[in-house]
C-alpha positions in Angstrom: 27.1 -2.0 50.7 25.9 -1.9 47.1 22.3 -1.5 46.3 20.6 -4.6 44.8 19.6 -4.2 41.2 16.0 -5.0 40.3 16.1 -7.4 37.3 12.4 -8.1 37.1 12.1 -6.4 33.8 15.3 -7.7 32.2 15.6 -10.4 29.5 18.8 -12.2 28.8 19.8 -12.5 25.1 21.6 -15.5 23.7 24.9 -13.8 24.5 23.8 -13.3 28.2 23.3 -9.6 27.6 20.5 -8.0 29.7 17.8 -6.4 27.6 15.5 -3.9 29.3 11.8 -4.6 28.4 8.7 -2.9 29.7 5.6 -4.8 30.7 2.2 -3.3 30.0 0.8 -1.3 32.9 -2.0 -2.6 35.0 -4.6 0.0 33.8 -3.8 -0.4 30.2 -3.9 -4.2 30.4 -7.2 -4.0 32.2 -8.6 -1.8 29.4 -7.4 -4.3 26.8 -8.9 -7.2 28.8 -12.2 -5.3 29.0 -12.2 -4.9 25.2 -11.5 -8.6 24.7 -14.2 -9.5 27.2 -16.8 -7.4 25.5 -15.9 -8.9 22.1 -16.2 -12.4 23.6 -19.7 -11.7 25.1 -20.9 -10.1 21.8 -19.8 -13.2 19.9 -21.6 -15.4 22.4 -24.8 -13.3 22.1 -24.6 -13.6 18.3 -24.3 -17.4 18.7 -27.3 -17.4 21.0 -29.3 -15.4 18.5 -28.3 -17.8 15.7 -29.2 -20.8 17.8 -32.6 -19.3 18.6 -33.3 -18.5 14.9 -32.3 -22.1 13.9 -34.6 -23.5 16.6 -37.6 -21.4 15.5 -36.9 -22.1 11.8 -37.0 -25.8 12.6 -33.5 -26.4 11.1 -32.1 -27.6 14.5 -33.9 -30.0 16.8 -34.5 -28.9 20.4 -32.8 -32.0 21.7 -29.4 -30.6 20.8 -30.1 -27.1 22.2 -27.8 -27.7 25.2 -25.0 -29.0 23.0 -25.3 -25.8 20.9 -25.0 -23.6 24.0 -21.9 -25.4 25.2 -20.4 -25.3 21.8 -21.0 -21.6 21.6 -19.3 -21.0 24.9 -16.3 -23.1 23.9 -15.9 -21.4 20.5 -16.4 -17.8 21.8 -14.4 -18.0 25.1 -11.7 -20.6 24.2 -11.3 -21.3 20.5 -11.6 -17.7 19.2 -9.1 -16.2 21.7 -6.5 -19.0 20.9 -6.9 -18.5 17.1 -6.7 -14.7 17.3 -3.7 -14.8 19.7 -1.8 -17.2 17.4 -2.8 -15.4 14.2 -1.7 -12.0 15.5 1.4 -13.4 17.3 0.5 -12.8 20.9 -2.0 -10.0 20.3 -5.8 -9.6 20.4 -8.2 -6.8 19.6 -7.8 -5.4 23.1 -4.0 -5.7 23.0 -3.8 -4.0 19.6 -5.8 -1.1 21.1 -3.5 -0.6 24.1 -0.2 -1.6 22.5 0.5 -4.9 24.2 1.7 -8.4 23.2 1.8 -11.7 25.1 5.4 -13.1 25.4 7.1 -15.7 27.5 8.9 -14.7 30.6 12.2 -14.9 28.7 10.9 -12.5 26.1 10.3 -15.1 23.4 7.2 -15.6 21.4 4.3 -17.4 23.0 3.0 -20.6 21.4 -0.1 -22.7 21.2 0.5 -24.2 24.7 0.6 -20.7 26.3 -2.5 -19.5 24.4 -4.4 -22.6 25.3 -3.6 -22.4 29.0 -4.4 -18.6 29.1 -7.7 -19.1 27.3 -8.8 -22.1 29.4 -8.1 -20.3 32.7 -9.5 -17.1 31.2 -13.0 -18.6 31.1 -12.9 -18.7 35.0 -11.0 -15.5 35.8 -12.4 -13.3 33.1 -15.8 -14.4 31.8 -17.2 -16.3 34.8 -16.1 -13.7 37.3 -16.4 -10.7 34.9 -12.6 -10.0 35.3 -12.6 -9.8 39.1 -10.0 -12.6 39.6 -7.8 -11.3 36.7 -7.8 -7.8 38.2 -6.9 -9.1 41.7 -4.0 -11.2 40.2 -2.8 -8.3 38.0 -2.9 -5.8 40.9 -0.6 -7.9 43.1 2.0 -9.1 40.5 5.0 -7.1 39.3 4.2 -7.5 35.6 0.4 -7.3 35.9 0.1 -11.0 35.2 -3.3 -12.6 35.5 -3.8 -16.1 36.8 -3.5 -17.6 33.3 -0.2 -15.8 32.7 1.2 -17.1 36.0 0.4 -20.7 35.0 1.5 -20.4 31.4 4.7 -18.4 32.2 3.8 -15.3 30.1 3.2 -11.6 30.5 2.0 -8.7 28.4 4.9 -6.7 27.0 4.5 -3.1 25.9 5.3 -2.8 22.2 4.0 0.7 21.5 6.8 3.1 22.6 7.1 6.9 21.9 8.8 7.7 18.6 12.3 8.8 19.1 13.1 12.3 17.8 16.5 12.2 16.0 19.0 14.7 17.4 21.0 16.7 14.8 23.6 18.7 16.7 25.1 21.5 14.6 28.4 23.2 15.2 27.8 26.7 16.6 28.8 29.3 14.0 30.9 31.1 16.6 33.1 28.0 17.1 33.4 27.0 13.5 36.9 28.5 13.2 38.0 26.9 16.5 36.8 23.5 15.4 39.3 23.6 12.5 42.3 23.6 14.9 40.8 22.1 18.0 42.0 18.8 19.5 39.6 16.8 21.6 40.9 13.3 20.8 42.2 12.7 24.3 38.8 13.1 25.9 37.6 9.8 27.6 34.6 8.1 26.1 32.8 8.1 29.5 33.0 11.9 29.7 31.9 12.3 26.1 28.9 10.1 26.8 28.0 12.2 29.9 28.2 15.4 27.7 25.9 13.8 25.1 23.4 12.7 27.7 23.3 16.2 29.2 22.6 17.7 25.8 19.8 15.3 25.2 18.1 16.1 28.5 19.1 19.8 28.9 15.7 21.1 27.6 13.9 19.3 30.5 16.2 20.7 33.2 15.6 23.9 35.2 17.7 26.8 34.1 19.9 27.0 37.2 20.6 23.2 37.2 21.2 23.3 33.4 23.8 26.1 33.8 25.5 24.4 36.7 25.8 21.0 35.1 27.1 22.6 31.8 29.7 24.6 33.7 30.8 21.5 35.6 31.2 19.5 32.4 33.2 22.2 30.7 35.5 22.4 33.8 36.0 18.7 33.7 36.7 18.5 30.0 39.0 21.5 30.0 42.2 19.4 30.4 41.3 17.4 27.3 40.6 20.5 25.0 43.3 22.4 23.1 43.2 25.3 22.6 40.6 26.7 25.1 38.0 28.8 23.4 36.0 31.6 25.0 32.4 30.5 24.5 29.2 29.8 26.3 29.5 26.5 28.3 26.6 24.8 26.5 27.7 25.9 23.1 31.2 24.6 23.8 29.7 21.2 24.8 27.7 21.1 21.6 30.9 21.9 19.6 32.8 19.2 21.4 30.1 16.6 20.6 29.9 17.6 16.9 33.6 17.6 16.5 34.1 14.1 18.1 31.3 12.7 15.9 32.8 14.2 12.7 36.2 12.8 13.5 34.8 9.4 14.4 33.0 9.3 11.1 36.2 10.2 9.3 38.1 7.5 11.2 35.5 4.9 10.2 35.6 6.0 6.6 39.4 5.6 6.6 39.2 2.2 8.2 36.6 1.1 5.6 38.8 2.4 2.7 41.8 0.5 4.1 39.8 -2.7 4.5 38.5 -2.3 0.9 42.1 -2.0 -0.4 43.2 -5.1 1.5 40.2 -7.3 0.6 39.6 -6.0 -2.9 35.9 -5.5 -2.4 33.6 -2.9 -0.8 33.0 -3.2 3.0 29.4 -3.8 4.0 28.3 -5.1 0.6 
């Protein structure tokens, strides 16, 4: 019986291709929400200070004091979060700090309706309960969704990912002569991908496991290599990968040149 695949963190593109996306973790999202809550309360206290100053200065009548307080709450806890989230395309100060962005469940950009629902419910679950309801909801949902996200159909997507380090495999000098006459064209693409993945993760493997996997890959690819060189297994795998990439680039260059001759214009321009 096959094992069921968890598709909770997959988004389907327009061509029905599954795209792996990563929601922001619970603790990082809680930290971002805490930052946003502090900003909201600071703005509210500033509004209260301004209201008090206007009352003492006689600029505002005491009869509208209650209206000013309600207006300050609406502006600080509803209007400002909506405007900031729309202006920053799903982000806020807290989400900028932790590397998150609010998106729809299908991965699309959230709009005004989503921001309005989240801000309105956020008054209850964040500001009135000091984040207790939001934390309970986030702790028991797969994507750390708070109550506003569940109603609006959104979640916080992680957009700050580690920078990829480009790999520049170089032909081992000891196998440079062999590469001039070697033939690896018959090697299946699946085996070539496994060799490439091994070389990417080899540095994080233990020495015994690294040597064993390298030896197994060399033994499996031996029937597709001609002639057989006498070299260290891992160096041979590097040489195979470099040689295949060089020949693939040459094949692409030849195909582009042929298309250019047929069409009379440069390919890709």
